[in-house]
C-alpha positions as CSV (number, residue, x, y, z in Angstrom):
1,X,27.6,-15.4,84.5
2,X,24.6,-16.3,82.3
3,X,25.4,-17.9,78.9
4,X,24.2,-14.8,77.1
5,X,26.8,-12.8,79.0
6,X,29.7,-14.8,77.6
7,X,28.6,-14.2,74.1
8,X,28.0,-10.5,74.8
9,X,31.5,-10.2,76.3
10,X,33.0,-11.8,73.2
11,X,31.0,-9.4,70.9
12,X,32.1,-6.3,72.7
13,X,35.7,-7.5,72.5
14,X,35.8,-8.7,68.9
15,X,33.1,-6.5,67.3
16,X,30.6,-7.3,64.7
17,X,31.4,-10.1,62.2
18,X,31.7,-9.3,58.5
19,X,28.6,-8.8,56.4
20,X,26.8,-12.2,55.8
21,X,28.7,-13.9,58.5
22,X,28.2,-14.7,62.2
23,X,30.5,-15.6,65.1
24,X,30.6,-19.3,65.9
25,X,32.1,-20.9,68.9
26,X,33.9,-24.1,67.9
27,X,33.3,-25.7,71.3
28,X,30.7,-25.2,74.1
29,X,30.5,-26.6,77.6
30,X,28.5,-29.7,78.1
31,X,24.9,-29.1,79.2
32,X,24.9,-25.3,79.5
33,X,26.4,-24.5,76.1
34,X,28.8,-21.9,77.5
35,X,31.4,-21.0,74.8
36,X,34.8,-22.5,75.8
37,X,36.5,-22.8,72.4
38,X,37.8,-20.6,69.7
39,X,35.4,-18.2,67.9
40,X,35.5,-18.0,64.2
41,X,33.5,-16.2,61.5
42,X,31.3,-18.4,59.3
43,X,29.0,-17.5,56.4
44,X,25.3,-18.2,56.7
45,X,25.2,-19.2,53.0
46,X,27.9,-21.2,51.1
47,X,27.9,-20.4,47.4
48,X,31.6,-21.0,46.4
49,X,34.7,-22.7,47.6
50,X,36.0,-19.3,48.9
51,X,33.2,-19.4,51.5
52,X,34.6,-22.8,52.8
53,X,38.2,-21.7,52.6
54,X,37.5,-18.6,54.7
55,X,36.4,-21.0,57.5
56,X,39.2,-23.5,56.9
57,X,42.0,-21.0,57.4
58,X,40.6,-20.1,60.8
59,X,40.6,-23.6,62.2
60,X,43.6,-25.2,63.9
61,X,45.0,-28.6,63.0
62,X,45.2,-30.8,66.2
63,X,47.2,-33.6,64.5
64,X,50.7,-34.4,65.8
65,X,52.6,-35.1,63.7
66,X,51.0,-33.2,60.8
67,X,49.4,-35.3,58.1
68,X,51.1,-35.6,54.7
69,X,47.8,-35.0,52.9
70,X,46.5,-31.4,52.4
71,X,43.8,-30.0,54.7
72,X,41.6,-29.6,51.6
73,X,41.8,-33.4,51.0
74,X,41.2,-34.2,54.6
75,X,38.2,-31.9,54.8
76,X,36.9,-33.5,51.7
77,X,37.4,-37.0,53.1
78,X,35.6,-36.1,56.3
79,X,32.6,-34.6,54.3
80,X,32.5,-37.8,52.2
81,X,32.3,-39.9,55.3
82,X,29.6,-37.6,56.6
83,X,27.6,-38.0,53.4
84,X,28.1,-41.7,53.7
85,X,28.2,-43.9,56.8
86,X,28.7,-41.4,59.6
87,X,25.9,-40.4,61.9
88,X,25.5,-36.7,62.6
89,X,23.3,-36.7,65.7
90,X,22.6,-34.5,68.7
91,X,22.9,-35.9,72.2
92,X,19.5,-34.3,73.1
93,X,17.3,-32.8,70.5
94,X,17.4,-29.0,70.7
95,X,19.7,-28.9,73.8
96,X,23.1,-29.7,72.3
97,X,25.2,-29.7,69.2
98,X,25.9,-32.4,66.7
99,X,28.8,-34.8,66.8
100,X,30.1,-37.3,64.2
101,X,29.7,-41.0,65.0
102,X,31.2,-43.6,62.7
103,X,30.4,-47.3,63.0
104,X,32.1,-49.8,60.7
105,X,31.8,-53.6,60.5
106,X,34.6,-55.8,61.9
107,X,34.2,-58.0,58.8
108,X,37.4,-56.3,57.4
109,X,40.3,-55.4,59.6
110,X,41.1,-52.5,57.1
111,X,37.9,-50.8,58.3
112,X,40.0,-49.8,61.3
113,X,42.2,-47.7,59.0
114,X,39.1,-45.9,57.6
115,X,38.0,-44.9,61.1
116,X,41.5,-43.8,62.2
117,X,41.9,-41.7,59.0
118,X,38.5,-40.2,59.7
119,X,39.8,-39.1,63.1
120,X,42.9,-37.5,61.4
121,X,40.5,-35.7,59.0
122,X,38.4,-34.4,61.9
123,X,41.4,-33.2,63.8
124,X,42.7,-31.4,60.8
125,X,39.8,-28.9,61.3
126,X,40.1,-28.7,65.0
127,X,37.5,-31.4,66.0
128,X,38.6,-34.0,68.5
129,X,37.6,-37.5,67.5
130,X,38.6,-40.9,68.9
131,X,37.8,-44.6,68.9
132,X,35.4,-45.8,71.6
133,X,34.5,-49.3,72.8
134,X,33.6,-51.7,70.1
135,X,30.0,-52.7,69.6
136,X,29.1,-56.4,70.3
137,X,27.9,-58.6,67.5
138,X,24.1,-58.3,67.3
139,X,22.2,-61.7,67.2
140,X,21.2,-61.3,63.6
141,X,24.7,-60.1,62.4
142,X,27.8,-62.1,61.6
143,X,30.3,-59.5,62.9
144,X,30.6,-56.8,65.6
145,X,31.5,-53.2,64.9
146,X,34.2,-50.6,65.4
147,X,33.1,-47.2,66.6
148,X,34.5,-43.7,66.6
149,X,33.0,-40.5,68.0
150,X,33.9,-36.8,67.7
151,X,33.2,-34.0,70.1
152,X,29.9,-32.2,69.9
153,X,30.5,-28.9,68.3
154,X,28.6,-26.0,66.6
155,X,31.1,-26.5,63.8
156,X,29.5,-29.8,63.0
157,X,26.1,-28.1,63.0
158,X,27.5,-25.5,60.5
159,X,28.9,-28.2,58.2
160,X,25.5,-30.1,58.3
161,X,23.1,-27.1,58.0
162,X,25.1,-24.6,55.9
163,X,27.9,-26.3,54.0
164,X,25.7,-29.3,53.1
165,X,22.4,-27.5,53.1
166,X,20.5,-29.9,55.2
167,X,17.7,-29.0,57.6
168,X,17.3,-30.3,61.1
169,X,15.6,-33.7,61.0
170,X,16.9,-34.5,57.5
171,X,19.3,-37.5,57.1
172,X,22.0,-38.0,54.5
173,X,20.7,-41.6,54.1
174,X,17.5,-40.3,52.6
175,X,17.9,-36.6,51.9
176,X,20.3,-35.1,49.2
177,X,22.9,-32.5,50.2
178,X,22.8,-29.1,48.5
179,X,26.4,-28.4,47.8
180,X,27.0,-27.5,44.2
181,X,29.9,-25.4,45.4
182,X,31.9,-28.7,45.5
183,X,32.0,-28.7,41.7
184,X,34.2,-25.6,41.6
185,X,36.3,-26.7,44.6
186,X,40.0,-27.6,44.3
187,X,40.6,-31.1,42.8
188,X,42.3,-32.3,46.0
189,X,39.1,-31.5,48.0
190,X,36.9,-33.3,45.4
191,X,39.1,-36.4,45.4
192,X,38.9,-36.4,49.2
193,X,35.0,-36.3,49.0
194,X,35.0,-39.2,46.4
195,X,37.4,-41.2,48.6
196,X,35.4,-40.6,51.7
197,X,32.2,-41.7,50.0
198,X,33.8,-44.7,48.3
199,X,35.5,-46.0,51.5
200,X,32.3,-45.8,53.5
201,X,29.6,-46.6,50.9
202,X,31.5,-48.0,47.9
203,X,31.8,-51.5,46.5
204,X,33.8,-53.3,43.8
205,X,32.4,-56.1,41.7
206,X,35.3,-57.7,39.8
207,X,33.2,-60.2,37.9
208,X,30.9,-57.5,36.4
209,X,33.8,-55.0,36.3
210,X,31.8,-52.3,38.3
211,X,32.5,-49.8,41.0
212,X,29.3,-48.8,42.8
213,X,28.5,-46.0,45.3
214,X,25.5,-46.7,47.5
215,X,24.6,-43.1,48.1
216,X,21.2,-42.9,46.5
217,X,20.3,-39.3,47.6
218,X,23.6,-37.8,46.4
219,X,23.9,-39.6,43.1
220,X,23.5,-36.4,41.0
221,X,26.2,-34.5,42.8
222,X,28.6,-37.4,42.8
223,X,27.9,-38.1,39.1
224,X,29.0,-34.5,38.2
225,X,32.1,-34.8,40.4
226,X,33.1,-38.0,38.6
227,X,32.4,-36.3,35.2
228,X,35.1,-33.8,36.2
229,X,37.5,-36.7,36.3
230,X,36.4,-37.9,32.8
231,X,34.3,-40.8,34.2
232,X,30.8,-41.6,33.0
233,X,28.6,-43.1,35.7
234,X,25.0,-44.3,35.5
235,X,22.2,-44.9,37.9
236,X,21.8,-48.6,38.8
237,X,19.2,-49.6,41.3
238,X,19.9,-47.5,44.4
239,X,23.6,-47.0,43.4
240,X,25.7,-44.9,41.1
241,X,27.9,-47.2,39.0
242,X,31.0,-47.1,36.9
243,X,31.2,-49.9,34.5
244,X,33.9,-51.7,32.4
245,X,36.4,-49.2,31.0
246,X,35.3,-46.4,33.3
247,X,35.5,-48.6,36.3
248,X,39.1,-49.6,35.4
249,X,40.1,-46.1,34.4
250,X,38.8,-44.8,37.8
251,X,41.6,-46.6,39.6
252,X,44.0,-43.8,38.4
253,X,41.8,-41.1,39.9
254,X,42.0,-42.8,42.5
255,X,38.5,-43.7,43.7
256,X,39.7,-45.3,46.9
257,X,42.4,-44.0,49.2
258,X,45.7,-45.6,48.1
259,X,47.4,-44.9,51.5
260,X,44.8,-47.0,53.4
261,X,44.8,-49.9,50.9
262,X,41.5,-51.1,52.2
263,X,39.8,-54.3,51.0
264,X,37.9,-52.1,48.5
265,X,41.1,-50.6,47.2
266,X,42.8,-54.0,46.9
267,X,39.8,-55.4,44.9
268,X,39.8,-52.3,42.7
269,X,43.6,-52.8,42.1
270,X,43.1,-56.5,41.1
271,X,40.4,-55.5,38.6
272,X,42.3,-52.5,37.2
273,X,45.7,-54.2,36.8
274,X,44.6,-57.6,35.4
275,X,45.0,-58.0,31.7
276,X,41.7,-57.9,29.8
277,X,41.4,-60.3,26.8
278,X,40.9,-58.6,23.5
279,X,37.6,-59.1,21.6
280,X,39.3,-61.3,19.1
281,X,41.3,-63.2,21.6
282,X,40.2,-66.8,22.5
283,X,40.2,-68.0,26.0
284,X,43.4,-70.1,26.6
285,X,42.8,-73.8,27.0
286,X,44.4,-73.9,30.4
287,X,41.9,-71.2,31.6
288,X,39.0,-73.2,30.3
289,X,40.2,-76.2,32.3
290,X,40.7,-74.1,35.4
291,X,37.2,-72.6,35.2
292,X,35.8,-76.1,34.9
293,X,37.9,-77.3,37.9
294,X,36.9,-74.3,40.0
295,X,33.2,-74.9,39.2
296,X,33.4,-78.5,40.4
297,X,34.6,-77.1,43.7
298,X,31.3,-75.3,43.9
299,X,32.7,-71.8,43.4
300,X,30.2,-69.3,42.0
301,X,30.9,-67.6,38.6
302,X,31.8,-64.3,40.3
303,X,34.2,-66.1,42.6
304,X,35.8,-67.9,39.6
305,X,36.3,-64.6,37.8
306,X,37.9,-63.1,40.9
307,X,40.1,-66.1,41.6
308,X,41.5,-66.0,38.1
309,X,42.0,-62.2,38.2
310,X,43.9,-62.6,41.5
311,X,46.1,-65.6,40.6
312,X,46.5,-65.3,36.8
313,X,46.2,-61.5,36.5
314,X,43.7,-62.0,33.7
315,X,40.3,-60.5,33.7
316,X,37.8,-62.7,31.9
317,X,34.2,-61.9,31.2
318,X,31.4,-63.1,33.4
319,X,29.8,-64.7,30.3
320,X,33.0,-66.7,29.4
321,X,33.3,-68.0,33.0
322,X,29.6,-68.8,33.1
323,X,29.8,-70.7,29.8
324,X,32.6,-73.0,30.9
325,X,31.4,-73.3,34.4
326,X,28.1,-74.6,33.1
327,X,30.1,-77.3,31.2
328,X,31.3,-78.7,34.5
329,X,27.7,-79.1,35.8
330,X,26.6,-80.7,32.5
331,X,29.5,-83.2,32.4
332,X,30.0,-83.7,36.1
333,X,33.7,-84.1,35.6
334,X,36.8,-82.1,34.7
335,X,38.5,-84.9,32.8
336,X,37.1,-84.0,29.3
337,X,39.4,-81.5,27.5
338,X,37.5,-78.4,26.2
339,X,37.1,-78.2,22.4
């Protein structure tokens, strides 16, 4: 039977969709695009969270056992990953549906946890996703890459084109999503989005006490989402940054997923839990000596700040570390006691 016949048969069985909605097959056969999966009704325009929720309740969770996190959070995490590192490509332009491909560096073993959690998130909305063969280290890169791929599905097209408001040919790397409905979504969903973005495109600078999100096109939307958590962010180069007290405060949101405890989360934890010296508190003598000693070992100022935060649980300023580190280079010795 021709492909059109399969859709016509479904329509005569199920009837017309509700006003403003269309029938969507969650899976089609490879090559010919014959519907082989579940049919759901999806809106052609997303204005509110209710539009998203109406789709979510129709989708089946493929995870066994069921995750401890809510489906709202998992959907948010997946969308955050999509807005960040994940590719949303078609196998053949115009002839197939999009799939999600996630490639993460082998520099950190905890990146494996991010990819596996992305698979759990995809399965929570009925999308199969699994790890494939690792990518070899390119000649110009120090590490290889982990890779995960989802099934190709019209549902991914709907998320890309309708939920995120992107046109075919646009890329989340360069083009902003149009999804203000997120600002009225449940908090669990919003935290999922923030976590997904942070785990794929976030960084923590302990020395400067900053958390950065390298999502240039989506800075305005993310900034508003962070404001809902009482956090004030600012544009800094191509990133959106939380600095000083807001960077530390954001650990309680949390910005990174506490279950995964990735390298980013661990660095944020070190920064947030270290004691910060008061304005009127002098740097202890033993810390001055330690800074000088570390500087003579050719540690950079940021590395010195991080080492002390990790070992002493004290967060000193970049300026203080720089001042005493420079004394080591002037004196060329650690024997002189600081005055």
